[in-house]
C-alpha positions in Angstrom: -61.7 151.6 196.8 -59.2 154.3 195.6 -56.6 151.6 195.2 -59.0 149.5 193.1 -59.8 152.5 190.9 -56.1 153.3 190.5 -55.3 149.7 189.5 -58.2 149.7 187.0 -56.9 153.0 185.5 -53.4 151.6 185.1 -54.8 148.4 183.5 -56.8 150.5 181.0 -53.8 152.6 180.2 -51.7 149.4 179.6 -54.4 148.0 177.3 -54.6 151.3 175.4 -50.8 151.3 175.0 -50.8 147.7 173.8 -53.5 148.4 171.3 -51.7 151.5 170.0 -48.4 149.6 169.6 -50.3 146.8 167.8 -52.1 149.1 165.4 -49.0 151.1 164.8 -47.1 147.9 164.1 -49.7 146.8 161.6 -49.6 150.2 159.9 -45.8 150.0 159.6 -45.9 146.5 158.2 -48.4 147.4 155.6 -46.9 148.0 152.1 -47.0 151.7 151.3 -47.5 151.1 147.6 -49.3 148.6 145.4 -47.4 147.5 142.3 -49.2 146.4 139.2 -47.6 145.1 136.0 -49.8 145.0 132.9 -50.2 141.5 131.4 -47.5 140.2 133.7 -48.4 136.6 132.9 -47.7 137.2 129.1 -45.5 140.1 128.0 -44.5 140.0 124.4 -40.7 139.8 124.0 -40.4 143.1 122.1 -43.0 145.1 124.1 -42.4 147.5 126.9 -43.4 146.6 130.4 -46.1 148.8 131.9 -45.7 149.3 135.6 -48.3 151.1 137.7 -47.6 152.3 141.3 -50.7 152.8 143.4 -49.6 155.4 145.9 -51.3 155.1 149.3 -50.7 158.8 150.3 -47.0 158.3 150.4 -45.6 160.3 147.5 -42.3 159.0 146.2 -39.5 160.6 144.2 -38.6 157.8 141.7 -38.7 154.2 140.9 -36.2 151.7 139.6 -37.0 148.5 137.7 -34.5 145.8 137.2 -34.5 142.4 135.5 -31.9 140.2 133.7 -29.1 142.3 135.3 -30.4 145.4 133.5 -32.3 148.3 135.1 -34.2 151.5 134.3 -34.8 154.4 136.6 -37.7 156.9 136.3 -38.4 160.2 138.1 -41.8 160.5 139.8 -44.7 160.7 137.4 -48.1 162.1 138.4 -49.7 159.4 136.3 -48.0 156.8 138.5 -47.5 154.7 135.3 -44.2 153.8 133.7 -43.3 152.2 130.4 -40.2 150.1 131.0 -38.3 149.8 127.8 -37.1 146.6 126.2 -34.4 145.6 128.7 -34.8 141.9 129.2 -32.6 139.5 127.4 -34.6 136.3 127.0 -38.0 134.7 127.3 -39.3 132.8 130.3 -40.6 133.4 133.8 -38.5 136.0 135.6 -38.4 137.9 138.9 -38.6 141.7 138.4 -37.4 144.0 141.2 -39.2 147.4 141.6 -37.6 149.8 144.1 -39.6 152.8 145.2 -37.5 155.8 146.4 -38.8 158.5 148.7 -36.9 161.3 150.5 -36.2 159.3 153.6 -36.4 155.6 152.6 -36.9 153.1 149.9 -39.1 150.0 149.5 -38.3 147.0 147.4 -41.0 144.8 145.7 -40.5 141.6 143.7 -43.0 140.6 141.1 -43.0 137.5 138.8 -43.5 138.1 135.1 -43.5 135.9 132.1 -41.8 137.0 128.8 -43.1 135.2 125.7 -41.7 135.1 122.2 -42.9 137.6 119.6 -42.6 134.9 116.9 -45.8 133.2 115.9 -44.9 129.7 114.6 -46.3 128.9 111.2 -49.1 126.3 111.0 -48.5 123.7 108.4 -51.1 121.2 107.1 -50.1 117.6 106.8 -51.3 114.7 104.7 -51.3 111.0 105.8 -49.6 109.2 103.0 -49.6 105.7 104.3 -50.5 103.5 107.3 -48.6 100.4 108.4 -49.6 97.4 110.5 -47.9 97.2 113.9 -48.0 94.8 116.9 -50.5 96.6 119.2 -49.2 94.6 122.1 -45.8 96.1 121.8 -45.0 98.7 124.5 -42.9 100.8 122.1 -40.0 102.7 123.6 -37.6 103.2 120.8 -37.9 103.3 117.0 -35.3 103.7 114.2 -35.8 103.2 110.5 -32.6 102.2 108.7 -32.0 100.9 105.2 -35.7 100.1 104.7 -36.1 98.2 107.9 -37.7 99.2 111.2 -35.9 98.5 114.4 -37.9 98.7 117.6 -37.2 98.5 121.3 -40.1 97.6 123.6 -40.6 97.9 127.4 -42.4 96.3 130.4 -40.5 94.0 132.7 -40.7 90.5 131.5 -41.8 91.6 128.1 -39.0 93.9 126.9 -37.5 93.1 123.5 -35.3 94.3 120.6 -37.0 93.7 117.2 -36.4 93.9 113.5 -39.7 94.6 111.7 -40.8 94.6 108.1 -42.5 98.0 107.9 -44.8 97.0 105.0 -46.4 94.0 106.7 -45.6 94.5 110.4 -44.0 91.0 110.5 -41.3 90.6 113.1 -38.2 89.4 111.3 -35.9 89.0 114.3 -36.4 89.5 118.0 -34.5 88.9 121.3 -35.9 89.3 124.8 -34.3 91.1 127.7 -34.0 89.5 131.1 -37.1 89.8 133.1 -35.6 92.3 135.5 -35.0 94.9 132.7 -37.4 97.5 131.4 -36.3 98.3 127.9 -36.3 101.9 126.6 -34.8 103.8 123.7 -32.6 102.5 120.9 -30.3 103.9 118.3 -28.0 102.6 115.5 -24.4 103.7 115.1 -21.6 102.0 113.1 -23.5 98.8 112.5 -24.3 98.4 116.2 -27.6 98.8 118.1 -27.6 100.6 121.4 -30.5 100.0 123.8 -31.0 101.6 127.2 -33.2 100.6 130.2 -35.4 102.5 132.5 -34.3 102.2 136.1 -31.6 99.5 135.9 -28.8 101.9 134.9 -27.7 99.5 132.2 -27.4 99.7 128.5 -26.8 97.0 125.9 -24.8 97.0 122.6 -25.7 94.5 119.9 -24.4 93.6 116.4 -26.8 95.1 113.9 -27.3 92.0 111.7 -27.2 89.2 114.2 -28.6 90.9 117.4 -25.7 89.3 119.2 -25.0 91.1 122.4 -21.5 92.6 122.3 -21.2 94.5 125.6 -23.0 96.4 128.3 -22.5 99.9 129.7 -23.7 101.7 132.8 -25.0 105.3 133.5 -26.3 107.1 136.6 -29.7 108.4 135.3 -33.0 106.9 134.5 -33.5 105.8 130.9 
């Protein structure tokens, strides 16, 4: 009976120790501070960043804020709020690093913030001056207007074309069809030649501007 009681006591002591270690481990893994950044998803480029440190009974000595290879360090403030000056170099999504220093240790936190431009683009009205007929069956991929004529490249395998179009009437003045295995994409005109690329075939075509006669092909490693 005594042996049974002794074993039971050892078991309870073991369980108590395990619970203590577990709870202590959770306590140690818990962040000592909560970091909040005001308007972190949209900080105007010229504004300061307002960082607040929520102190969970672990008073610290100072904080350091770094971003874009620049940093600012502040001594402890009873308000737990810091205005980080204009130290970032560009707009976009960035990772900010906040380091909290205490007498014996330091903790590092990373927060994502978004810096947006301080320039408001002007809104300009527009007026539709004209409308032109166009083949609504054309899967348009490339357009270029040159010397009063519209040149168009269309897509879809088995339907891809290069066209010369009368802008005023929409009439197709000249057209050639690509082989069925090609999906036509963008076009451009340079030195009396038309260049047309394809989507996934890694092949481009060069034509004479006036005759649409194919002069050569070229290859590239990207899509379209």
